[in-house]
N, C-alpha and C positions, 0 to 999 in steps of 0.2 A: 900348680905348676901342675901343667898334666901329664903322665908317665906314658909313656913311648906307647904305650901295649892300649892305652885307651884312645890314640892318638889313631891310631892302626888301628883299633875295631869304630874308630865313627869314619874310618876310610873306605874300611871296607863296606859300612852298611851302602855310604855313596856311588859306592861302584854295582855290589850288587843289585841297588834301587835301579841305577842309571841303565846298566847293562843286562842284566840276568835274563833268563826264559822261566816261565813259569814251567814249572814238571810235579809227578806227583810220582812220591816214592809206595809203590803199594797201596796206593791208594792216596798214601797224604801226600797236602801240597806240600810246597818246597820252591826256593827260588835257584836257580842255578846257568851256571854257561853250557851252553850246548855244542859239544866241538864234533863234525863228521866226514871220516878220511872224503867223504866228497868233495870238499870246502878250500882241501890244502891247502889245512896249519900254516903255518911259516913261521921260524922267527926270523926276522933279517931276511938275509937274502939262504940261508941254509931252510931245508928244509925239517922238518923235526922225524921226523921217519914213520908218525903215528898212526894207526892203520884203524884202527879199532875207536864207533864213536865214542863217544866218555860225556860224563856231566861234572863240571868243577866246583861244590857245594863246599857250604862254610863247616866247622868241624862240628857245630851244632845240630844239622839238618842231616851228618851220616853218623852220627848217632844211634847205632840199634841198627841202620842199615844189614843189612849178610851177604853172602853169593844166595844167590838165588833169585833177593829182591825185584821186583818191577815195577819199570820205570818206564812215564809216557811224559814224552816233553810236546809240552802245550806248541800248536802247530806240526807238527810230525807223530798226531797222535793215532792213525792209519798205521803205523807203529809199536812196537813195544814193543823194550829192551832189556834185559834180564844182566846183572851184575854180575861180571866174572871176578873184578879185581876191585878193591878197595885202595887207594894208594894215599894215605895223609905225608904233607909235606913238609909235615911239621912250624906252619906259621900262620894255620889256625884255617888255612882251606885241604881238603883234604879231592882228591879225582876218584868219582867214579865208574872204572871200564865197563863199557857196558856192550852185547852182542845180540842184533836185531834175533826176535823172533818171529818165527814164519809160524802163521798160524792159517790153516788147511781149510 
């Protein structure tokens, strides 16, 4: 019989494989779900109030990431982002709160 933790990990594998975006954190490739404020994130009919772009990754991909790390999202690489906050949720997922980096 499979343990719940193993089932949840398998489910995360499937979800991240199907729904995630390619990204790089300080040049290291990762898969994550990129959210941007201009996409108007919603939960049901409630607005979430999120105003910062963020990248949701699995905890293993967040290991070693520190504030100030540079993030590039595949398809959005004309802009880079800096990690300003790291927010694990206790379920194996971590949100990296980002700030766009202005390049002159």
